[in-house]
N, C-alpha and C positions, 0 to 999 in steps of 0.2 A: 504495498501501499504504501500511496507518498508519504510523505513525510511532513505532516502539516506545519510543524515549524520552518522548515527550510523554503515552502512553498510562501507561507506568510510574511518569510523575512523576505525573499525577493519581489514579493508580490510589493512590499513595502516600499523598496528604493526603484522599483521599475518605472517607468514613465507612461503617462497614460497610452494607452492604446498598443501595448504590449501584449504579446503574447507568451504565454508561459507554459514549460514541460518538465514533466518530472518522469526518470524512468530508475531501476533499480542495477545497476551496473553489474550485479550477479546474477541475473536472472536471464532468461532466454528471450529476446524478440526475434521475430522475422524482418529480415534482410527485401527490401523493395527489388527488382530488375535496376540493374546500371550503381548500386551500392557495394558492388564487389570490394574485396581487400584482399588480394592476392597476399599468398604466404602469413597472413598474420596467425599467429599461436590463438588456441583458443579465447584465453582469458581477454587478450587486445581484441580478438571479433565479438566478445562477448560487450567490450568495453562500447566499440565502436555502435553496436547494435542499438544499444542503449539508447545513445544519443542520438541516431537517428529516431530512435522513437518518441525519445523526449522533444526533438526538434519539429515532427511532424504532428506531436498535442500540441506545442507552440503555435502552430502553426492553425491549425483546426483543421488538418486534411491526412488523414491515416494512410491516402493511399499514394501519396504525393514522394518521388523518390528524391533524397538528396544524396547527389554522386560526391565523391572525394575528386579533387582537381588536381592536376599534377605538382603543386605545390602544398598539396595534403591539406590545403582549406575546404571546409564542405563549399559545394558549389548552391547557391542559393536560386530558387527559382524564380523567375524575375519580376522586378518590383518589390524584392524583400532583400532585409538584410538581417544577420541571424547572428549567435554564438552560442557554441556549447561549453562544458568543462564538466568534469567528475572526478570522484575521487573514487574511493575502493567502496563506500558507503553510498553513493548518490550521485545521480547524474541531472543536470539544470541544463535548460535551454532557453532562448529568448528570442522572439523575433520582431520586428518591426518593420511596418511600411517603409520602402526608400525614400517615399514623396516627403517622410515625416522626419526621417535620421539617415546621415548619412553612413553612420557606422554606430554598432553598438558591442559590445566587448562584456561577455561575464566569465569570472573567475571564482571556481569552489576549491578552499582548500582545508588541512584538517588542521582543527584549531590547536596545533602543537607549535612550540616556539621554532622560529627558523634553525637550524642548526647551523653552530659558528663556523664551519667550514666552508659555507659560502655565502657567509657576509660580505665578502671582499668581490665575488662573482656578482652578487644581486647589488648590494646598496655601496651610494657614493661614499667617497669618503665623508663629505660633511653631513650624509644620511647616518655615517654610523656614530654621529657625536651625540652619546649617553641614550643612546638606543638600547629597549630589552630584547630581548627573543620574541616575546609576543608582538611587540611593533614592528619590527623586523619582518615578522612574518604579515602582517597588515601592508606593509611598503611593498613588499614580495607579490600579495594579492592585488593591490593595485595597478601597479606595473603590466602583470598580465592582463587583467580589463584593459586596460588602456591601449595595448600593443594591439589586443585581438580589434577594437574599435576602429583603430587608426589601420590597420593592414586593408580594410574593404578599402579603403582611398588610394595607401601610396602604394601596397603590395611589394613591403622592402622588410625584410630580414633587419633586424638591428641590436646591440647588445643593452643590458640593463644600462650601461652605464649614460644611454643616450637621453635617460631621462630622471627627472629629480621628482620625488612626491612630497607636497606639503599637506598633512591632515589638519584640517580642523573638525574635530567632531565626529560625526559618520561623515563628514563631506571629507574629500582630497582631490587636488589639482595634480597633475600628472603635467609637468612641466618639461617640454625638449629642451634640452640645453647643447642638442648639436642640429644642425640642420635633418631632415629626412622627407625631402619633396614629395608632397606641396606643403609641408609644413617647416615651418621656418624656426630656428632657436627664439626661445622663447614664447612659442606658442603650448596653450595649454586644454589639456583634457579634462573636465568635469567628471566628478565619480561620487559614488556612494559605497560606505562601507559598513558590513552590521556582523555580529557575532551572532549565532543560532545553531542549536541541536549538533554543537562538538565542530560548529565548521567555521571558516572567516570565508566570507563572500563579499565581493567587490562585482558592481555594475559601472562601466563607463560610456558614454554618448557623446555623439559629434553630430 
């Protein structure tokens, strides 16, 4: 059954008009034609199928296929933008009309401190000052959501050091500190972040 706490948390930070979906990554869901994932191990295939099921739920169309592109990103039906995220315990998806939103990103992480060995790769030097492990996980989650939101526009891969996250309560701004065309240094992506049902959940929108 869907986790009411996670769905309520996502509903609380999602923009008006967003479609939301949930799935259990340990369950078995059917794939639609065009959603093949060649060579995937069973656990990865279950996660992939759960993500597609959650996305179709968010779209309100259980028959719609969502293929994987050459860059491994979901290929959303025309007129839609969306995002999928999962942990070992849950999978969430959010979908918006492209007429109302240029890009949207959701990220879901287990609510555990970010491992110290990952700090240097994920946090900029100024972000590490006075940071706790729980705060560091929030910054990681926010950066992931912002990256997914911008990718629909830039189609560009970049490292965690390309952004600096500024937190204020349950809101954040992910600030580009280097250009990622069409984004310039100083451009910001706004988002919200919450903790619910043992998870950290972030959503960013452009």
